[in-house]
FIRO-110426 format. One record per atom (N, C-alpha, C, O, CB): residue in three letters; x, y, z. Coordinates in pm, whole numbers, plus 50000, padded with zeros to 5 digits. Glycine has a CB too. Layout:
FIRO-110426
ALAXYZ;...
END
This chain:
FIRO-110426
MET523515570448244;MET522355563248293;MET521925553448185;MET521855556848066;MET521195572948332;SER521635541248228;SER521275530948130;SER519755529448123;SER519025532848217;SER521935517448165;SER519325524248013;SER517905522147993;SER517475509248064;SER518265499848075;SER517555521547841;SER516265508748111;SER515775496948181;SER515615485048087;SER515605473648132;SER514455500048248;SER515495487547957;SER515335476547863;SER516655469347838;SER516655458047790;SER514755481547732;THR517775475747869;THR519075469447844;THR519695463647971;THR520705456647964;THR520025479547783;GLU519105466248083;GLU519645460948207;GLU519285446148222;GLU518175442148186;GLU519125468948328;PRO520195438248273;PRO519855424048295;PRO518845423048409;PRO518835431248500;PRO521145415648328;PRO518005413148403;PRO517005411748510;PRO517695408648643;PRO518795403048647;PRO515985400548475;ALA517045412248746;ALA517575409748881;ALA517605394648904;ALA516685387548865;ALA516715416948991;PRO518675389748967;PRO518735375248992;PRO517635370949088;PRO517335377649187;PRO520125371249048;GLU517055359349055;GLU516005354249141;GLU516635346449256;GLU517835343649255;GLU515015345249062;ASP515825343049351;ASP516295335349466;ASP516815321849413;ASP516065314749347;ASP515145333349572;PRO518065318249441;PRO518605305849384;PRO517955293249442;PRO517975282749377;PRO520095305349408;THR517375294049559;THR516705282549618;THR515255286249648;THR514915289849760;THR517425277849749;PRO514415285349546;PRO513015288749572;PRO512375278749667;PRO512655266749662;PRO512215289349440;ARG511535283949753;ARG510865275149850;ARG509755267549779;ARG509015273149699;ARG510295283349970;ARG509665255049811;ARG508625246649753;ARG507635242949863;ARG508005240749978;ARG509225233849687;GLY506375242349825;GLY505365238349920;GLY505455223449950;GLY506105215949876;GLY503975241749869;PHE504815219350056;PHE504865205250097;PHE504275196049990;PHE504835185449963;PHE504125203350228;LEU503185200049930;LEU502515191449833;LEU503105192549693;LEU502685185249603;LEU501055194749827;SER504075201449672;SER504675202649540;SER505875193349523;SER506465192849415;SER505095216949514;VAL506245185949627;VAL507345176549615;VAL506865163949543;VAL505685163049507;VAL507925172949754;ASP507745154449523;ASP507415142249451;ASP506285134849522;ASP506445129949633;ASP508655133249440;ARG505145134149456;ARG503965127949520;ARG504085112949527;ARG503555106749619;ARG502695131549444;GLY504795106849432;GLY504995092449437;GLY505755088549563;GLY505455078349625;GLY505735087649313;GLY506745096549599;GLY507495093949721;GLY506635095349845;GLY506765087649941;GLY508685103249731;LEU505755105149843;LEU504855106949958;LEU503875095449970;LEU503545091150080;LEU504095120149946;VAL503405090449856;VAL502475079049859;VAL503185066749913;VAL502635059549996;VAL501905076249717;ARG504425064149865;ARG505175052649916;ARG505445053950065;ARG505365044050138;ARG506495051049839;LEU505765065950110;LEU505995068150252;LEU504715065550331;LEU504765059350437;LEU506495082450277;GLY503575070150282;GLY502305067950350;GLY501945053150357;GLY501445048550460;GLY501205075550280;VAL502185045750249;VAL501885031450249;VAL502795024150347;VAL502345015350420;VAL502045025450108;ALA504075027850349;ALA505005021550443;ALA504615024450587;ALA504685015650672;ALA506445026250416;LEU504205036650615;LEU503765040050751;LEU502485032650788;LEU502315028550903;LEU503555055050764;ALA501585030950692;ALA500345023650720;ALA500645009050753;ALA500035003350844;ALA499385024450600;PHE501575002850678;PHE501964989050710;PHE502624988150846;PHE502404978650921;PHE502904983550602;ALA503444998150880;ALA504114997951010;ALA503094999251123;ALA503204992251224;ALA505145009351019;VAL502125007851108;VAL501085009451211;VAL500264996651222;VAL499934992351333;VAL500165021551178;ALA499934990451108;ALA499164977951112;ALA499954966951181;ALA499384958951255;ALA498774973550970;ALA501264966451158;ALA502084956251223;ALA502184958651373;ALA502254949151450;ALA503484955951161;LEU502194971151414;LEU502274974051557;LEU500944971951628;LEU500924968251745;LEU502744988251578;VAL499844974251559;VAL498524973451622;VAL497984959151621;VAL497184955651707;VAL497544982751551;SER498404950951527;SER497814937651512;SER497944928851637;SER497004921451664;SER498444930551397;PRO499034929151715;PRO499044920951837;PRO498024925451941;PRO497584917552024;PRO500414921151898;LEU497654938151937;LEU496674943252034;LEU495254939052000;LEU494394938352088;LEU496764958452041;VAL495004936251873;VAL493664932551830;VAL493314918551878;VAL492174915951915;VAL493534933451678;GLY494284909551877;GLY494044895851921;GLY493904886551803;GLY493794890851689;GLY492804895052008;ALA493914873951834;ALA493844863851729;ALA492384860151702;ALA491524861051790;ALA494644851251769;THR492144856251582;THR490814851451545;THR490944836751505;THR491994832451459;THR490194859951430;SER489884829451522;SER489894815451483;SER488494811351441;SER487504817551479;SER490414806451599;ALA488444800951363;ALA487164795551319;ALA486804783651406;ALA487644775151434;ALA487204791551169;GLN485564783051447;GLN485084771751525;GLN483934765451449;GLN482914771651424;GLN484644776151669;PHE484134752751414;PHE483104745551343;PHE482204738651446;PHE482654729951520;PHE483724735251243;THR480954742551449;THR480044737251549;THR479174725951495;THR478644717951572;THR479174748351603;ASP479014725351364;ASP478194714851305;ASP479084703051269;ASP480234704851226;ASP477414719951181;SER478544691051286;SER479284679251242;SER478374671151152;SER477184669451179;SER479784670651365;THR478944666251045;THR478184658750947;THR478974646450907;THR480184647050887;THR477854667550823;ASN478264635250895;ASN478884623050846;ASN478564621650699;ASN477414622850658;ASN478414610550926;VAL479574619150622;VAL479404617550478;VAL479954603950441;VAL481084600550477;VAL480114628950398;SER479164596050370;SER479644582950324;SER479804583350173;SER478984588950101;SER478664571450367;ILE480884577050129;ILE481164576449986;ILE481374561749950;ILE482114554550018;ILE482434585149947;THR480714557449845;THR480854543649798;THR481444543949658;THR480914550549568;THR479484536149801;PHE482534536649641;PHE483164535449509;PHE482774521949450;PHE482824511749518;PHE484724536949519;PHE482404521949327;PHE482094509649256;PHE482934509149131;PHE482884518149047;PHE480594508649224;VAL483724498449120;VAL484574496849003;VAL484094484448930;VAL484044473648988;VAL486104495649041;ALA483734485748805;ALA483254474348726;ALA484444465448690;ALA485534470348660;ALA482504479148597;PRO484204452348693;PRO485294443348652;PRO485604444648504;PRO484744448348423;PRO484944428948684;GLU486844441548470;GLU487234442748331;GLU486574431748248;GLU486404420548295;GLU488764442048317;GLN486214435048128;GLN485634425348035;GLN486774418747956;GLN487554425647890;GLN484604432347937;PRO486884405147963;PRO487964398647886;PRO487694398247737;PRO488514393147661;PRO488174384547935;
END
């Protein structure tokens, strides 16, 4: 009979399960940004176009005066 102090430890699970949030967070952020852009691109035609309408009109006059050259 062998002593427990000399026995090798039991092998652990070779593929430990990882939680969803323990994976590469940078990849998840990039995926989320890409999905947000995709949703915005799909939804934007449904929102409709916007345009600016200028309702005020103003007349502006500009006068240029150039002095003659002095000989």
